[in-house]
N, C-alpha and C positions, 0 to 999 in steps of 0.2 A: 471463713472469712467473715469478720463482723464489720459491717457498714452503717452509715445514717442515711436515710432518704428524707429530703425536707418538702414539706408540704405547706400550702396557703389554707386559710379559714377565713370564709366570709359569711355573713346572713344576709339574704335578700328580703325586703319588705316591701311589696308591691305598692303599699299606700304612700311610700315615702319617692317614690320615683316620679320625677320632673322632666322638663326639658333640662334642668342644669344638674339635677341630682340623680345618679344611676340607680339610686334606691337599695344601697348598700347601708347595713346600719352601724353606727359607732359601736363598736363592741364594748365600750365601757357603759352604755346605755341602751339596750335591747328591752324595749317596753319597760324600763327602769331597772333591768338587771344588768349586772356586769357578766358576760360570758366567761370569765375565770372563775366566778362563782358558782356557776351552772356546771361548769365540768367539775368542780370540787363537790359540789352537791352529789353529782353523779358518781363519782369516784368512791365518796363515803360510804354509798348506799352498797358497794361492792367490794368490801375489804374483809370481812369476816369469812363468810362461806362462799364456794365457786357457784357462779351462776353459770346456768346451761346456756350456750347458743345453740339451739339445736339445728339451724339451718345447716351448720357445717359439723354437726355432733361435736362440740368443742365445749369446754368450761373455761371461765376466766376470774380472776380477781385482781385490784389493785395493792400493792404493798409499797413500804416506805415512800409514802407520798411527802413531799416537802413542796412549799410555797412561799412566794413573796408577793409583792404588790402588782408583778406582771407577768410571773412565770411558775410554772409547776412542773414538779422533777417526780418521777414515780417508776417502779417497776409494773408492768402488767404480766400475770403469770397465766399462762394459756397451756392447756392441755386437751388431747384429743382423746375421743372413746369411742366404743362402738365395735371395736376388733379385739379378737384375742391374739396375743403374741407372748411368745417367750424370751424373758429376759437372762440372757446368757452372762456369763464370767469369760471374758474374751482370753484370759489366760489358759485357762482349763476347759473351755468349751463345756462346762457344765451349765444345766438350768438353775438360775438363782432365784428367779421368780416367775409365776406365770400370770401374765396380765389378762384377764377377762375383760369382757366387754364393758363392765361399769367400772373399770380401771383406768386413769388417765396419766400418761406421762407427762409432767410438768415442765414446760420451758418458760424461763423470764425473757422480756424483751423491756428495754429502756424506753422511756416515753418523756419528752420534752416539749413543753408548751410554751411559746412567748406571745402573750396578748397583751399588746401596747394600750395604755390609755388614750382616748380621743382617736383611735385609728378604725380603718374599716377592715383591715386585713391584720391577721394574726399569723404565727407561725406554729406548725407541729414538726418535730424531728422523730423518726421513727427508727428504732434499732432493728436490724436485719442480720441474720447470719443462717448459715447452711441453707434451708430449703424453704425459708419464709420469714415474716415479720408480723406485726400487731395491727397493720393499718386497717385491713378490711374489717376484722372483728371490731375494733372500737369505731370505725365508723358506722357500720351497721345498727350498732348497739346504742351509741350516744346520738346518733341523729335522729333514732326512734323517740329515744328520752327528750331530745330537746325540742322535736315537734310537739309531741303531746304536752309538754310544757309551756311553750311559747306561741304555738301554732304559726312555726314560720320554718321554711326550710333552710339548712345549714351547707353550706358548699364546704368540700375537702378536697383538695386538686394539687396534682404534684407543681411546686413551685417552678415558673417557667424557666425552662433548660437555660437558654441563652442568657435571660437576664440575669437569673440567680448567680452565675457565675460571670458576669460581665468583667468584674474585677479582676478577674483570674486568666482572661483571654490571652493576654501578654506575657503569661507567666511561662517559664522556661521548664519544659519537658525534660527531666532527667532519665526517665525510662518508661519503656512499654513493657507491661506484663500482660502475656497471654495466657489464659487459665483453661485448663482442660483440652489442651490443643490435641486435634487426632489427625493424623495424616493416613486415614485408611486405605486410600485408593493408591498411595505409594509404597512401594515395596523395594527394600535394598536391605544387606546385611547390618548398616548401622539403625536404620528404621527398625528393622525386626529385633536388634540388640536392646533398642530403647525402650520398644514395646514389651519384651521380656522381663528388662530390669525394672519397669514401673509396675509390673505384677497386678494391672488392674486398676493401679492408682491413679489419681489426676495428674496429669502432665502440666507444667508449667514452662513457659519460655520467657526468659527475661533479656531484653533488648536494652543496650546502655551506650551511650557514646563515649569516646575516648574521654580519658581523664580532665575534669574540668570542663567538658563540652556539653553540648545540649541536643536534643534531636529536632528542635524548633519550638513554636509557640503552641499553648493549648490549642487557640483558636484554629491552627493548622490540621487539627484532627476532628474538629467539629464542623467547619464548613466546608463546603464542596471544593474540592480540589485533590492534588494527587495523594496526598498522604490520607486525607478522610476516604477516598477510594481504595486505597490498600487496606484501611480497617474495615471497609464493607467486604471486600474481597475474602479476606481471611476469615471474616467472623463466623461464617456457618460451619467451620470447623472448630470454634471453640465455645466454651461455655461462659464465655465473658472476657472481656478486655480492659484494662485501666492503665491510666497514664499518671505517673509520678510526676507533681509538677513542684515547683520552689519560686517564691518571689518574696524579696527582702527578707531572705532566712526564714522565711515560713513554709511548710510543705504541705501539701494536701495530695491524697491521691482519689482521682475522679473516675468513674465508670464511663468509658467513652462506647460501650457496647454490652446491651443486656440482651440474650436471646428473647425474641417474641415469643408470647405466650408464658414467660416465665413468672408473670405477676409482679414485675419489679418497677419500681418507678421508672421515671424516663432517665434518670441518673442518682448514683449513688457517691458517698465519700467515705472512704475508708478510714476506720478509726486510726489515729495517729499511734506509731509505735510507743510514746510514753503512756499513752493509757495503759493504766495495770490492768493485767489478765489474771486471775485466780480460777483454777480449775477449768480453763477454756471460757470463762466469762468475764465480762470488764467488772472491775471493781466500781460500786455505785458512786462513790466521791469522784473517783477519776475520771469516770466517763461524763459525769454530771459538769465537771469542772472544763473538759475538753468540749462538750457541746455547747457550753455558754460561751466558749470563746468562738466557736463556730457561728453561732448565732449573730454575733456581732458582725459578720460577713453580709448578712441579709437584713439587719435592721434598718439600714439607710435606704433600701429597695421596698418598703412595704408604705401603705397609703391608708 
């Protein structure tokens, strides 16, 4: 499952703090530097060779970097090293390659930054799929670079859940998707048959209303009430629950539950079905275009 998690970026300068000023820097003038230029400088230092992030035994570099006056779009390529594995041909079961400790299997994640002029808050959109994303590595490496250069602390944090999707609170819920559902305590012929049929694969349940109907509003599943409680009751038996919503002809899929300890953001937005997927990865221009449109949902909420 491919999704996008939104984060906010701010820079605090204690010397700016007064009774009327909370102390956050204008991102287009942090000690005379633009934050977007600092991010680009950092990326350009890590494009040719892979850099080791020893804390997590990972390597990384940036590729296909594109930018304009307020935005950066790129891939971050990340690989794990330190363990030996066999890479097999899944059709034959034969070993195709023996991965040793100094080898790293590289995965690509899309990063998208919106750093507006004369604002104190910017946006970062991070691509997630399978078992993780790029936020932790980027945050650790870039914040160190930024602090050493500017002698200030950068803050990167999940964009406020309720505020970020306030415009979508009244959107109609067209489906609830329950991912990785397990009823391990229940036993019956149909349940046993379903477990055998899944053969260890992940089970998904799709709950849809009658034709042209809705299951309620998105806010019903986020604010305390009967539907919110139902999500909380079923969530321990799942690996995630999403709500597919529609408003004015536009569709979004929000995560309304991610398991604790999964390292995921407070919520994520699944990629639109129109985003082109090639070899199980989003095509760069396609995801760039979609996240740019997604960014428009958030621009009015930054200051």
